[in-house]
C-alpha positions in Angstrom: 5.6 -22.5 -11.8 6.0 -21.8 -15.5 9.1 -20.0 -16.7 8.6 -16.6 -18.3 10.9 -16.1 -21.3 11.6 -13.0 -23.4 8.6 -13.5 -25.7 6.2 -13.9 -22.8 7.5 -10.8 -21.1 7.2 -8.8 -24.3 3.6 -9.9 -24.7 2.9 -8.8 -21.1 4.5 -5.5 -21.6 2.5 -4.9 -24.8 -0.8 -5.7 -22.9 0.2 -3.3 -20.1 0.9 -0.6 -22.6 -2.5 -1.2 -24.3 -4.4 -1.1 -21.0 -2.7 1.9 -19.3 -1.1 3.8 -22.2 2.4 5.2 -22.4 1.6 8.3 -20.3 0.4 6.2 -17.3 3.4 3.9 -17.1 5.6 6.2 -15.0 2.7 6.7 -12.5 2.1 3.0 -12.4 5.8 2.3 -11.7 5.9 4.9 -9.0 2.8 3.4 -7.3 4.2 -0.1 -7.4 7.6 1.2 -6.1 5.9 3.0 -3.2 3.9 -0.1 -2.4 7.0 -2.3 -2.3 8.8 0.3 -0.1 5.9 0.4 2.3 5.8 -3.4 2.5 9.5 -3.6 3.2 9.2 -0.9 5.9 6.3 -2.8 7.5 8.3 -6.0 7.5 11.3 -4.3 9.0 9.2 -2.7 11.7 7.8 -6.1 12.7 4.2 -5.3 11.8 3.9 -2.4 14.3 2.0 0.7 13.2 4.3 3.4 12.0 2.1 6.1 13.4 1.9 6.4 17.2 -1.7 6.5 18.4 -2.6 8.4 21.5 -4.5 6.4 24.2 -8.2 7.2 24.3 -9.3 9.7 26.9 -12.6 9.7 28.7 -14.3 8.3 31.7 -13.9 4.7 30.6 -17.6 4.1 29.9 -17.1 4.0 26.2 -20.0 6.4 25.6 -17.9 9.4 24.8 -17.6 12.5 26.8 -20.2 12.8 29.5 -22.4 15.9 30.0 -21.8 17.9 33.2 -24.2 17.0 36.0 
């Protein structure tokens, strides 16, 4: 893997500023930070869903609620 020095990082920063503009950089950083935080939380939880899902209800036929007979 190539080593990234100061000149290469400055060029990358310049390209990012050109693409997104100075006003979008805080939003971009926030989005990346939230993504990293969510990834760490998912790894910590062992890949389990963070939201508890209720078991499906119905008659078990898979056709949805049945009409009264």
